[in-house]
Backbone as a chain_set.jsonl record, in Angstrom:
{"seq": "MNTTTIDQSLLYPSPLKEFWQAFSRNKGAVAGLLFMCVLVFCALFAPWITPHDPSEQYRDFLLTPPAWLDGGQTQFLLGTDELGRDLLSRLIVGARLSLLIGLASVLLSLLPGVLLGLTAGFFPRLLGPTIMRLMDIMLALPSLLLAVAIVAILGPGLINTVIAIAIVSLPSYVRLTRAAVMGELNRDYVTAARLAGASLPRLMFVTVLP", "coords": {"N": [[-53.709, 96.985, -94.545], [-56.605, 96.382, -92.753], [-59.363, 98.333, -91.908], [-62.036, 99.119, -89.761], [-64.992, 100.765, -90.319], [-66.987, 102.76, -88.371], [-70.267, 103.675, -87.963], [-70.955, 106.963, -87.324], [-73.386, 107.931, -86.455], [-74.404, 105.956, -84.863], [-72.8, 105.999, -82.637], [-73.02, 108.628, -81.761], [-75.943, 109.624, -81.468], [-78.517, 111.731, -82.847], [-80.146, 114.464, -81.074], [-82.955, 114.293, -81.39], [-83.329, 111.633, -82.22], [-82.299, 110.317, -79.995], [-84.108, 111.156, -78.051], [-86.463, 109.926, -79.033], [-85.794, 107.224, -78.777], [-85.718, 106.912, -76.012], [-88.322, 107.702, -75.431], [-89.938, 105.841, -76.771], [-89.728, 103.574, -75.247], [-91.556, 103.746, -73.246], [-94.572, 102.451, -73.074], [-97.106, 103.415, -72.444], [-96.83, 106.146, -72.95], [-96.409, 106.102, -75.707], [-98.867, 105.076, -76.56], [-100.505, 107.19, -75.738], [-99.502, 109.187, -77.429], [-100.281, 108.201, -79.945], [-103.045, 108.333, -79.636], [-103.39, 111.114, -79.411], [-102.54, 111.824, -81.961], [-104.604, 110.77, -83.487], [-106.695, 112.414, -82.602], [-105.794, 114.944, -83.492], [-105.767, 114.473, -86.234], [-108.52, 114.074, -86.692], [-109.431, 116.62, -86.007], [-108.216, 118.258, -87.929], [-109.176, 117.304, -90.362], [-111.9, 117.312, -90.158], [-114.239, 118.283, -91.668], [-114.298, 116.473, -93.797], [-114.357, 113.852, -92.865], [-116.462, 113.466, -91.155], [-119.429, 111.645, -90.673], [-121.996, 112.737, -90.894], [-123.743, 115.884, -91.173], [-122.971, 117.949, -88.51], [-124.854, 119.693, -87.452], [-127.261, 118.994, -88.489], [-130.58, 117.864, -88.036], [-132.133, 114.887, -87.28], [-135.206, 114.039, -87.159], [-136.589, 111.674, -86.918], [-134.994, 110.046, -85.468], [-134.551, 110.522, -82.652], [-132.61, 110.696, -79.71], [-131.277, 108.247, -80.191], [-129.759, 105.2, -79.317], [-126.268, 104.046, -79.056], [-124.751, 102.173, -81.79], [-124.165, 99.513, -81.077], [-125.953, 98.799, -79.132], [-129.277, 97.757, -78.139], [-131.763, 98.816, -80.36], [-130.161, 100.587, -81.648], [-128.666, 102.31, -84.492], [-126.878, 101.629, -87.449], [-126.036, 103.734, -89.01], [-125.645, 105.755, -87.241], [-123.188, 105.709, -85.282], [-122.453, 106.354, -82.625], [-124.87, 107.104, -81.701], [-127.603, 109.482, -81.283], [-128.479, 112.865, -80.188], [-130.877, 114.675, -78.096], [-132.051, 116.237, -80.002], [-131.786, 114.88, -82.319], [-129.306, 114.952, -83.578], [-126.233, 113.776, -84.928], [-123.994, 112.219, -82.774], [-121.334, 111.355, -83.055], [-120.38, 112.851, -85.232], [-120.558, 115.396, -84.126], [-118.758, 115.207, -82.035], [-116.338, 114.877, -83.433], [-116.135, 117.318, -84.853], [-116.177, 119.02, -82.669], [-113.694, 118.512, -81.581], [-111.908, 120.275, -82.711], [-112.291, 122.798, -81.448], [-111.734, 122.082, -78.816], [-109.02, 121.256, -78.923], [-107.902, 123.662, -79.778], [-108.383, 125.38, -77.595], [-106.921, 124.012, -75.614], [-104.267, 124.013, -76.698], [-103.756, 126.786, -76.975], [-103.984, 127.695, -74.313], [-101.92, 126.26, -73.092], [-99.628, 127.271, -74.409], [-99.809, 130.001, -73.687], [-99.357, 129.724, -71.002], [-96.96, 128.312, -70.839], [-94.845, 129.858, -72.036], [-94.5, 132.406, -70.488], [-94.167, 131.052, -68.069], [-91.789, 129.541, -68.312], [-89.994, 131.645, -68.692], [-90.243, 133.079, -66.255], [-89.432, 131.049, -64.52], [-86.757, 130.667, -65.341], [-85.738, 133.19, -64.636], [-86.135, 133.145, -61.849], [-84.428, 131.048, -61.186], [-81.866, 131.974, -61.959], [-81.581, 134.239, -60.461], [-81.546, 133.766, -57.494], [-81.589, 135.127, -55.081], [-82.504, 137.725, -55.421], [-84.841, 138.177, -57.283], [-85.927, 135.651, -57.261], [-87.106, 134.657, -54.7], [-89.402, 136.337, -54.516], [-90.861, 135.707, -56.853], [-91.348, 132.956, -56.458], [-92.808, 132.962, -54.064], [-95.11, 134.179, -54.901], [-96.033, 132.265, -56.7], [-96.491, 130.215, -54.869], [-98.64, 131.256, -53.451], [-100.594, 131.21, -55.447], [-100.775, 128.466, -55.824], [-101.796, 127.719, -53.41], [-104.46, 128.297, -53.533], [-107.506, 126.734, -54.536], [-107.519, 125.304, -57.777], [-109.749, 125.288, -59.508], [-111.451, 127.126, -58.272], [-109.862, 129.418, -58.432], [-109.725, 129.741, -61.219], [-112.424, 130.23, -61.811], [-112.758, 132.625, -60.433], [-111.029, 134.304, -61.88], [-112.274, 134.312, -64.401], [-114.644, 135.515, -63.636], [-113.727, 138.066, -63.076], [-112.556, 138.927, -65.495], [-114.632, 138.494, -67.257], [-117.135, 136.659, -69.172], [-116.364, 134.448, -71.95], [-114.528, 133.013, -74.728], [-111.793, 133.64, -75.079], [-111.128, 134.782, -72.593], [-111.547, 132.551, -71.008], [-109.47, 130.875, -71.877], [-107.299, 132.419, -71.008], [-107.707, 132.288, -68.241], [-107.331, 129.524, -67.731], [-104.646, 129.348, -68.475], [-103.383, 130.986, -66.565], [-103.929, 129.577, -64.205], [-102.447, 127.262, -64.66], [-99.878, 128.213, -64.656], [-98.066, 128.218, -62.287], [-97.037, 125.57, -62.173], [-95.325, 125.269, -64.407], [-93.454, 127.253, -63.817], [-92.271, 126.384, -61.383], [-91.236, 123.897, -62.19], [-89.402, 124.644, -64.198], [-87.652, 126.301, -62.743], [-86.579, 124.447, -60.877], [-85.22, 122.735, -62.64], [-83.348, 124.535, -63.719], [-81.85, 125.257, -61.441], [-80.61, 122.829, -60.963], [-78.996, 122.599, -63.22], [-77.204, 124.709, -63.168], [-74.901, 124.156, -61.764], [-73.462, 122.488, -63.346], [-70.668, 121.337, -65.352], [-70.502, 122.339, -67.981], [-71.859, 124.737, -67.866], [-70.267, 126.208, -66.125], [-67.963, 126.319, -67.714], [-68.927, 127.889, -69.81], [-69.348, 130.284, -68.458], [-66.695, 130.961, -67.752], [-65.724, 131.35, -70.273], [-66.696, 133.766, -70.904], [-69.384, 134.197, -71.483], [-72.373, 136.038, -71.888], [-75.055, 137.064, -69.647], [-77.745, 136.814, -70.801], [-77.085, 134.955, -72.835], [-76.223, 132.769, -71.355], [-78.618, 132.116, -70.103], [-80.565, 131.63, -72.179], [-79.317, 130.258, -74.25], [-77.372, 128.491, -73.279], [-78.353, 127.166, -70.882], [-81.214, 126.895, -71.04], [-81.935, 125.167, -73.342]], "CA": [[-54.291, 96.94, -93.206], [-58.043, 96.553, -92.812], [-59.924, 99.188, -90.863], [-63.486, 99.009, -89.639], [-65.631, 102.072, -90.236], [-68.141, 102.749, -87.467], [-71.226, 104.736, -88.255], [-70.937, 107.933, -86.242], [-74.734, 108.139, -85.935], [-74.651, 104.97, -83.814], [-72.082, 106.425, -81.443], [-73.508, 109.935, -81.331], [-77.261, 109.842, -82.082], [-79.041, 113.096, -82.772], [-81.042, 114.645, -79.912], [-84.291, 113.805, -81.694], [-83.289, 110.174, -82.199], [-82.095, 109.907, -78.609], [-85.386, 111.355, -77.367], [-87.428, 108.925, -79.464], [-85.402, 105.944, -78.21], [-86.166, 106.892, -74.618], [-89.774, 107.853, -75.401], [-90.591, 104.634, -77.274], [-89.702, 102.521, -74.226], [-92.748, 103.909, -72.413], [-95.706, 102.053, -73.905], [-98.216, 104.319, -72.173], [-96.59, 107.401, -73.657], [-96.63, 105.861, -77.137], [-100.317, 104.982, -76.75], [-101.026, 108.555, -75.645], [-99.126, 109.904, -78.653], [-101.154, 107.732, -81.026], [-104.38, 108.888, -79.396], [-103.354, 112.53, -79.772], [-102.458, 111.911, -83.429], [-105.964, 110.544, -83.996], [-107.466, 113.626, -82.325], [-105.341, 116.004, -84.398], [-106.25, 114.117, -87.574], [-109.96, 114.36, -86.726], [-109.639, 118.069, -85.966], [-107.776, 118.88, -89.181], [-109.952, 116.831, -91.515], [-113.276, 117.114, -89.691], [-115.294, 118.426, -92.692], [-114.277, 115.389, -94.78], [-114.497, 112.523, -92.264], [-117.704, 113.347, -90.389], [-120.441, 110.915, -91.455], [-123.191, 113.556, -91.075], [-123.636, 117.285, -90.795], [-123.169, 117.982, -87.052], [-125.995, 120.523, -87.092], [-128.491, 118.471, -89.089], [-131.458, 117.185, -87.082], [-132.89, 113.75, -87.802], [-136.354, 113.998, -86.257], [-137.057, 110.306, -86.743], [-134.004, 109.282, -84.68], [-134.239, 111.26, -81.442], [-132.033, 109.915, -78.608], [-130.943, 106.897, -80.643], [-128.587, 104.679, -78.591], [-125.158, 103.64, -79.938], [-125.077, 101.11, -82.741], [-124.001, 98.184, -80.505], [-127.018, 98.554, -78.159], [-130.593, 97.486, -78.719], [-132.398, 100.005, -80.894], [-129.182, 101.434, -82.312], [-128.638, 102.357, -85.948], [-125.506, 101.597, -87.95], [-125.667, 105.028, -89.585], [-125.285, 106.624, -86.114], [-122.371, 104.789, -84.482], [-122.524, 106.739, -81.208], [-126.225, 107.523, -81.39], [-127.987, 110.877, -81.511], [-128.89, 113.579, -78.986], [-132.309, 114.912, -77.972], [-132.528, 116.914, -81.207], [-131.557, 114.027, -83.468], [-128.023, 115.234, -84.224], [-125.273, 112.677, -84.802], [-123.016, 112.519, -81.722], [-119.975, 111.144, -83.564], [-120.013, 114.02, -86.042], [-120.389, 116.549, -83.239], [-117.502, 115.007, -81.308], [-115.213, 115.118, -84.341], [-116.051, 118.757, -85.087], [-115.843, 119.659, -81.395], [-112.272, 118.34, -81.279], [-111.189, 121.481, -83.134], [-112.35, 123.811, -80.398], [-111.058, 121.567, -77.624], [-107.573, 121.334, -79.135], [-107.524, 125.072, -79.847], [-108.34, 125.89, -76.223], [-105.802, 123.39, -74.917], [-102.987, 124.489, -77.234], [-103.581, 128.205, -76.662], [-103.754, 127.864, -72.878], [-100.585, 125.74, -72.76], [-98.633, 128.231, -74.896], [-99.873, 131.2, -72.858], [-98.811, 129.397, -69.688], [-95.596, 127.806, -70.957], [-93.86, 130.889, -72.355], [-94.141, 133.184, -69.29], [-93.725, 130.162, -66.994], [-90.365, 129.25, -68.521], [-89.245, 132.888, -68.467], [-90.212, 133.344, -64.815], [-88.607, 130.017, -63.897], [-85.36, 131.014, -65.61], [-85.382, 134.35, -63.814], [-86.042, 132.721, -60.444], [-83.26, 130.2, -61.008], [-80.63, 132.735, -62.123], [-81.517, 135.278, -59.422], [-82.18, 133.119, -56.34], [-81.663, 136.007, -53.906], [-83.184, 138.983, -55.711], [-86.19, 137.997, -57.823], [-86.399, 134.292, -57.041], [-88.079, 134.512, -53.602], [-90.67, 137.018, -54.821], [-91.588, 134.927, -57.855], [-91.797, 131.677, -55.905], [-93.879, 133.188, -53.075], [-96.332, 134.447, -55.67], [-96.498, 130.972, -57.195], [-97.028, 129.47, -53.725], [-99.973, 131.797, -53.165], [-101.508, 130.701, -56.47], [-100.979, 127.035, -55.585], [-102.584, 127.539, -52.188], [-105.869, 128.432, -53.877], [-108.001, 125.666, -55.427], [-107.377, 125.717, -59.174], [-111.065, 125.569, -60.092], [-111.935, 128.379, -57.689], [-109.065, 130.499, -58.998], [-110.148, 129.933, -62.61], [-113.745, 130.867, -61.789], [-112.569, 134.013, -60.009], [-110.425, 135.053, -62.989], [-113.312, 134.507, -65.417], [-115.59, 136.497, -63.104], [-113.115, 139.393, -63.174], [-112.36, 139.277, -66.904], [-115.886, 138.384, -67.985], [-117.258, 135.414, -69.945], [-115.831, 134.471, -73.31], [-113.552, 131.967, -75.017], [-110.427, 134.139, -74.836], [-110.957, 134.906, -71.149], [-111.424, 131.195, -70.47], [-108.098, 130.431, -72.174], [-106.41, 133.151, -70.104], [-107.888, 131.748, -66.891], [-106.659, 128.222, -67.666], [-103.201, 129.586, -68.545], [-102.919, 131.513, -65.273], [-103.992, 128.495, -63.223], [-101.371, 126.302, -64.953], [-98.579, 128.89, -64.639], [-97.108, 127.82, -61.239], [-96.389, 124.283, -62.45], [-94.213, 125.504, -65.324], [-92.438, 128.057, -63.134], [-91.554, 125.542, -60.419], [-90.481, 122.881, -62.922], [-88.263, 125.287, -64.863], [-86.697, 126.741, -61.721], [-85.876, 123.273, -60.355], [-84.278, 122.277, -63.66], [-82.272, 125.523, -63.825], [-80.992, 125.13, -60.262], [-79.79, 121.637, -61.116], [-78.057, 122.735, -64.325], [-76.239, 125.795, -62.966], [-73.657, 123.63, -61.2], [-72.821, 121.579, -64.292], [-69.375, 121.799, -65.871], [-70.635, 123.102, -69.217], [-72.266, 126.099, -67.504], [-69.053, 126.846, -65.607], [-67.091, 126.608, -68.849], [-69.502, 129.024, -70.535], [-69.065, 131.49, -67.663], [-65.271, 131.284, -67.901], [-65.49, 131.802, -71.642], [-67.188, 135.129, -71.026], [-70.754, 134.253, -72.007], [-73.225, 137.017, -71.222], [-76.166, 136.48, -68.908], [-78.786, 136.295, -71.704], [-76.617, 133.757, -73.538], [-76.263, 131.679, -70.386], [-80.005, 131.762, -69.809], [-81.385, 131.163, -73.295], [-78.57, 129.442, -75.192], [-76.634, 127.449, -72.593], [-79.121, 126.412, -69.886], [-82.591, 126.6, -71.427], [-82.114, 123.947, -74.157]], "C": [[-55.783, 97.253, -93.298], [-58.509, 97.408, -91.629], [-61.44, 99.052, -90.903], [-64.072, 100.401, -89.444], [-66.901, 101.96, -89.401], [-69.022, 103.938, -87.794], [-71.283, 105.69, -87.061], [-72.327, 108.163, -85.651], [-75.095, 107.125, -84.86], [-73.976, 105.369, -82.516], [-72.654, 107.717, -80.878], [-74.864, 110.201, -81.997], [-77.702, 111.299, -81.92], [-79.949, 113.233, -81.562], [-82.448, 114.122, -80.163], [-84.352, 112.279, -81.654], [-83.115, 109.659, -80.784], [-83.383, 110.058, -77.798], [-86.387, 110.267, -77.74], [-87.09, 107.546, -78.896], [-85.859, 105.826, -76.762], [-87.691, 106.937, -74.53], [-90.476, 106.552, -75.785], [-90.56, 103.493, -76.27], [-90.926, 102.587, -73.326], [-93.975, 103.625, -73.271], [-96.917, 102.955, -73.669], [-98.063, 105.647, -72.888], [-96.818, 107.241, -75.152], [-98.126, 105.763, -77.437], [-100.965, 106.355, -76.671], [-100.709, 109.381, -76.878], [-100.014, 109.489, -79.826], [-102.565, 108.29, -80.87], [-104.433, 110.36, -79.769], [-103.258, 112.71, -81.281], [-103.827, 111.698, -84.051], [-106.814, 111.784, -83.776], [-107.09, 114.757, -83.279], [-105.822, 115.731, -85.822], [-107.736, 114.43, -87.708], [-110.22, 115.864, -86.756], [-109.284, 118.724, -87.304], [-108.684, 118.519, -90.354], [-111.411, 116.576, -91.152], [-114.321, 117.269, -90.793], [-115.381, 117.254, -93.668], [-114.541, 114.019, -94.163], [-115.753, 112.386, -91.416], [-118.763, 112.64, -91.231], [-121.697, 111.724, -91.735], [-122.847, 115.01, -90.776], [-123.904, 117.398, -89.296], [-124.362, 118.816, -86.611], [-127.325, 119.997, -87.631], [-129.279, 117.655, -88.073], [-132.26, 116.097, -87.797], [-134.042, 113.482, -86.841], [-136.867, 112.585, -86.014], [-136.122, 109.467, -85.878], [-133.579, 110.086, -83.446], [-133.729, 110.309, -80.357], [-131.804, 108.461, -78.995], [-129.721, 106.391, -79.883], [-127.464, 104.325, -79.558], [-125.505, 102.388, -80.727], [-125.0, 99.729, -82.119], [-125.044, 97.862, -79.433], [-128.334, 98.291, -78.888], [-131.249, 98.795, -79.155], [-131.443, 100.938, -81.612], [-129.24, 101.321, -83.82], [-127.182, 102.409, -86.418], [-125.083, 102.931, -88.554], [-125.315, 106.052, -88.51], [-124.501, 105.772, -85.109], [-122.451, 105.093, -82.995], [-123.911, 107.216, -80.814], [-126.456, 108.991, -81.719], [-128.399, 111.519, -80.198], [-130.397, 113.821, -79.01], [-132.899, 115.646, -79.16], [-132.314, 116.083, -82.467], [-130.266, 114.288, -84.199], [-127.035, 114.112, -83.935], [-124.17, 113.042, -83.814], [-121.585, 112.344, -82.218], [-119.515, 112.346, -84.376], [-119.766, 115.238, -85.157], [-119.113, 116.428, -82.406], [-116.298, 115.317, -82.189], [-115.034, 116.614, -84.596], [-115.666, 119.489, -83.803], [-114.396, 119.501, -80.995], [-111.461, 119.554, -81.685], [-111.13, 122.506, -82.02], [-111.609, 123.35, -79.157], [-109.539, 121.666, -77.765], [-107.097, 122.773, -79.2], [-107.411, 125.672, -78.45], [-107.146, 125.317, -75.473], [-104.455, 123.918, -75.38], [-102.733, 125.942, -76.865], [-103.28, 128.406, -75.185], [-102.375, 127.357, -72.47], [-99.503, 126.716, -73.211], [-98.623, 129.488, -74.042], [-99.328, 130.957, -71.461], [-97.348, 128.999, -69.755], [-94.573, 128.922, -71.14], [-93.523, 131.768, -71.152], [-93.674, 132.305, -68.148], [-92.249, 129.832, -67.1], [-89.527, 130.49, -68.247], [-89.139, 133.212, -66.975], [-89.358, 132.305, -64.087], [-87.129, 130.256, -64.128], [-84.897, 132.17, -64.735], [-85.217, 133.966, -62.356], [-84.821, 131.855, -60.2], [-81.942, 130.955, -61.107], [-80.483, 133.838, -61.084], [-82.182, 134.749, -58.152], [-82.311, 134.017, -55.115], [-82.445, 137.278, -54.166], [-84.63, 138.752, -56.123], [-86.782, 136.631, -57.517], [-87.413, 134.153, -55.909], [-89.424, 135.171, -53.883], [-91.511, 136.216, -55.807], [-92.148, 133.652, -57.244], [-92.871, 131.867, -54.837], [-95.196, 133.485, -53.782], [-96.896, 133.147, -56.222], [-97.081, 130.127, -56.068], [-98.42, 129.956, -53.354], [-100.988, 131.268, -54.178], [-101.79, 129.217, -56.275], [-101.817, 126.778, -54.346], [-104.082, 127.631, -52.45], [-106.301, 127.251, -54.741], [-108.025, 126.15, -56.876], [-108.724, 126.073, -59.806], [-111.616, 126.887, -59.573], [-111.179, 129.572, -58.257], [-109.48, 130.785, -60.438], [-111.502, 130.627, -62.682], [-113.624, 132.333, -61.395], [-111.985, 134.867, -61.133], [-111.454, 135.325, -64.079], [-114.341, 135.528, -64.94], [-115.042, 137.916, -63.211], [-113.023, 139.837, -64.635], [-113.663, 139.287, -67.695], [-115.94, 137.101, -68.782], [-116.707, 135.577, -71.361], [-114.754, 133.426, -73.482], [-112.135, 132.423, -74.692], [-110.157, 134.262, -73.344], [-110.853, 133.538, -70.476], [-110.022, 130.643, -70.697], [-107.106, 131.116, -71.239], [-106.504, 132.603, -68.688], [-107.193, 130.403, -66.735], [-105.144, 128.396, -67.682], [-102.658, 130.087, -67.211], [-102.909, 130.424, -64.211], [-102.844, 127.504, -63.422], [-99.983, 126.906, -64.818], [-97.634, 128.396, -63.544], [-96.381, 126.512, -61.523], [-95.179, 124.459, -63.363], [-93.093, 126.298, -64.656], [-91.614, 127.188, -62.197], [-90.712, 124.489, -61.13], [-89.243, 123.48, -63.58], [-87.219, 125.723, -63.851], [-85.903, 125.565, -61.157], [-84.852, 122.753, -61.358], [-83.091, 123.222, -63.787], [-81.318, 125.4, -62.647], [-80.097, 123.896, -60.345], [-78.735, 121.773, -62.201], [-76.963, 123.768, -64.065], [-74.903, 125.296, -62.428], [-72.946, 122.662, -62.137], [-71.548, 122.208, -64.869], [-69.536, 122.664, -67.114], [-71.091, 124.532, -68.949], [-71.072, 126.864, -66.957], [-68.096, 127.212, -66.733], [-67.612, 127.795, -69.651], [-69.26, 130.332, -69.778], [-67.614, 131.93, -67.837], [-64.954, 131.785, -69.302], [-66.027, 133.208, -71.886], [-68.574, 135.254, -71.599], [-71.582, 135.25, -71.203], [-74.381, 136.316, -70.528], [-77.302, 136.013, -69.82], [-78.369, 135.039, -72.45], [-76.617, 132.551, -72.603], [-77.691, 131.185, -70.176], [-80.67, 131.042, -70.98], [-80.656, 130.247, -74.265], [-77.897, 128.255, -74.487], [-77.536, 126.565, -71.748], [-80.482, 125.992, -70.409], [-82.754, 125.369, -72.318], [-81.969, 122.669, -73.359]], "O": [[-56.172, 98.277, -93.861], [-58.08, 97.205, -90.494], [-62.035, 98.888, -91.968], [-63.694, 101.122, -88.521], [-67.781, 101.154, -89.701], [-68.55, 105.072, -87.887], [-71.61, 105.292, -85.943], [-72.45, 108.544, -84.487], [-75.976, 107.375, -84.038], [-74.498, 105.118, -81.43], [-72.759, 107.88, -79.662], [-74.928, 110.93, -82.987], [-77.306, 111.99, -80.981], [-80.472, 112.235, -81.067], [-83.073, 113.567, -79.259], [-85.3, 111.701, -81.123], [-83.728, 108.658, -80.413], [-83.712, 109.209, -76.969], [-87.084, 109.741, -76.872], [-87.994, 106.778, -78.566], [-86.33, 104.772, -76.335], [-88.286, 106.294, -73.665], [-91.495, 106.199, -75.192], [-91.305, 102.526, -76.43], [-91.295, 101.588, -72.709], [-94.373, 104.451, -74.093], [-97.674, 103.228, -74.601], [-99.041, 106.213, -73.376], [-97.359, 108.138, -75.799], [-98.599, 106.297, -78.44], [-101.873, 106.659, -77.446], [-101.532, 110.178, -77.329], [-100.448, 110.334, -80.609], [-103.202, 108.672, -81.851], [-105.404, 110.813, -80.375], [-103.835, 113.65, -81.827], [-104.18, 112.36, -85.027], [-107.576, 112.174, -84.661], [-107.962, 115.445, -83.811], [-106.235, 116.649, -86.531], [-108.167, 114.987, -88.718], [-111.125, 116.327, -87.45], [-109.974, 119.638, -87.754], [-108.926, 119.345, -91.235], [-112.076, 115.735, -91.758], [-115.234, 116.446, -90.857], [-116.418, 117.055, -94.301], [-114.918, 113.097, -94.886], [-116.08, 111.277, -90.994], [-118.972, 113.005, -92.388], [-122.403, 111.444, -92.703], [-121.801, 115.317, -90.204], [-124.97, 116.981, -88.843], [-124.836, 118.652, -85.487], [-128.389, 120.5, -87.27], [-128.708, 116.849, -87.338], [-132.961, 116.353, -88.775], [-133.878, 112.789, -85.838], [-137.517, 112.331, -84.999], [-136.419, 108.308, -85.586], [-132.388, 110.304, -83.223], [-134.321, 109.259, -80.109], [-132.101, 107.551, -78.221], [-128.721, 107.106, -79.813], [-127.686, 104.306, -80.768], [-126.424, 101.646, -80.38], [-125.703, 98.828, -82.577], [-125.028, 96.765, -78.876], [-128.478, 98.566, -80.079], [-131.279, 99.764, -78.397], [-131.862, 101.971, -82.133], [-129.789, 100.363, -84.364], [-126.362, 103.138, -85.858], [-123.89, 103.23, -88.606], [-124.751, 107.101, -88.819], [-125.084, 105.187, -84.197], [-122.51, 104.169, -82.183], [-124.102, 107.689, -79.694], [-125.623, 109.649, -82.342], [-128.642, 110.826, -79.21], [-131.111, 113.251, -79.835], [-134.12, 115.682, -79.318], [-132.627, 116.537, -83.568], [-130.131, 113.88, -85.353], [-127.005, 113.566, -82.833], [-123.487, 114.051, -83.988], [-120.707, 113.117, -81.835], [-118.384, 112.806, -84.222], [-118.855, 116.023, -85.422], [-118.465, 117.432, -82.108], [-115.343, 115.951, -81.737], [-113.913, 117.122, -84.559], [-114.916, 120.464, -83.843], [-113.9, 120.259, -80.162], [-110.432, 119.842, -81.073], [-110.063, 123.02, -81.687], [-110.926, 124.146, -78.512], [-108.853, 122.104, -76.843], [-106.003, 123.082, -78.727], [-106.455, 126.389, -78.155], [-106.438, 126.045, -74.778], [-103.594, 124.235, -74.559], [-101.619, 126.298, -76.482], [-102.41, 129.205, -74.836], [-101.728, 127.947, -71.605], [-98.554, 126.964, -72.468], [-97.554, 129.996, -73.703], [-98.881, 131.896, -70.802], [-96.575, 129.304, -68.847], [-93.541, 128.929, -70.469], [-92.345, 131.876, -70.811], [-92.868, 132.745, -67.329], [-91.534, 129.84, -66.098], [-88.463, 130.397, -67.636], [-88.067, 133.576, -66.491], [-88.642, 132.641, -63.144], [-86.323, 130.071, -63.216], [-83.806, 132.137, -64.166], [-84.275, 134.405, -61.696], [-84.231, 131.914, -59.122], [-80.988, 130.613, -60.407], [-79.376, 134.322, -60.849], [-83.252, 135.221, -57.769], [-83.07, 133.699, -54.2], [-83.0, 137.859, -53.233], [-85.548, 139.099, -55.38], [-88.003, 136.468, -57.513], [-88.484, 133.587, -56.124], [-90.469, 134.626, -53.528], [-92.719, 136.062, -55.625], [-93.304, 133.306, -57.487], [-93.76, 131.025, -54.709], [-96.264, 133.089, -53.317], [-98.111, 132.947, -56.214], [-98.053, 129.401, -56.276], [-99.283, 129.159, -52.985], [-102.111, 130.919, -53.813], [-102.903, 128.754, -56.527], [-102.473, 125.742, -54.239], [-104.882, 127.103, -51.678], [-105.536, 126.81, -55.598], [-108.486, 127.253, -57.168], [-108.825, 127.047, -60.551], [-112.182, 127.674, -60.333], [-111.772, 130.615, -58.532], [-109.576, 131.946, -60.834], [-111.708, 131.509, -63.515], [-114.307, 133.189, -61.957], [-112.391, 136.013, -61.322], [-111.512, 136.428, -64.621], [-114.854, 136.315, -65.735], [-115.803, 138.863, -63.413], [-113.365, 140.97, -64.973], [-113.785, 140.004, -68.688], [-114.898, 136.503, -69.051], [-116.601, 136.684, -71.888], [-114.135, 132.996, -72.51], [-111.363, 131.674, -74.094], [-109.081, 133.891, -72.875], [-110.146, 133.39, -69.479], [-109.451, 130.012, -69.808], [-106.183, 130.479, -70.734], [-105.488, 132.469, -68.007], [-106.535, 130.16, -65.723], [-104.432, 127.674, -66.984], [-101.589, 129.658, -66.776], [-101.982, 130.353, -63.404], [-102.324, 126.963, -62.446], [-98.995, 126.174, -64.863], [-96.463, 128.165, -63.846], [-95.218, 126.363, -61.148], [-94.127, 123.867, -63.122], [-91.915, 126.042, -64.903], [-90.384, 127.25, -62.217], [-89.587, 124.218, -60.712], [-88.162, 122.894, -63.527], [-86.024, 125.535, -64.076], [-84.69, 125.668, -60.976], [-83.744, 122.374, -60.977], [-81.955, 122.774, -63.943], [-80.101, 125.436, -62.832], [-78.965, 123.909, -59.862], [-77.686, 121.135, -62.122], [-75.901, 123.706, -64.683], [-73.879, 125.951, -62.619], [-71.931, 122.075, -61.762], [-71.377, 123.427, -64.874], [-68.789, 123.625, -67.293], [-70.756, 125.442, -69.707], [-70.881, 128.036, -67.283], [-67.489, 128.283, -66.716], [-66.826, 128.618, -70.121], [-68.998, 131.367, -70.39], [-67.331, 133.11, -68.041], [-64.016, 132.56, -69.49], [-65.828, 133.772, -72.962], [-68.924, 136.298, -72.148], [-71.493, 135.292, -69.976], [-74.659, 135.142, -70.776], [-77.792, 134.899, -69.633], [-79.19, 134.151, -72.679], [-76.969, 131.444, -73.01], [-77.936, 129.982, -70.085], [-81.266, 129.98, -70.805], [-81.299, 129.527, -75.029], [-77.855, 127.15, -75.028], [-77.497, 125.341, -71.878], [-80.871, 124.836, -70.238], [-83.659, 124.575, -72.063], [-82.093, 121.578, -73.915]]}, "num_chains": 1, "name": "protein.A"}
């Protein structure tokens, strides 16, 4: 008797493969991913791929236009600034600081945002209203004004700027996490975990959060 063997990976794809299949259908998302990969590559290998020293001043090429415009130079693809420094090299090196600020602010906002959203979703009568009213107050203020106020209180500096951006972005993560938690709490797998005797931390961080 002949039997046909079916690859189990086709029937039950891994979560990563399933995510990529859904992600790859969005051409805009794929283009954004490729652009971010280029930025990360430039940031990681900036000392080796920059055509010039970003701090070196070429006095004979002040305010040189890009290479494709009249008066441009092929050795300065994006031109130079008022001090004669190569703009392309400065952009590549500057990508490091930009990505560092973005990554740090997202992590500082994501971690407490997810925790507060989980708490608000699991305790809708005790802590939930207090957390969400605080987030509503933060959303009622213009984000730029709130960030400027936080920097004015904390003082100038790179770290304080990252903290200000993280605080301004916090309500979005809290509201998104809470909405997702409220939708998942009524699912059958959560009910089964409760009946199996799962503790509250296990329900929050092992069952619902993933």
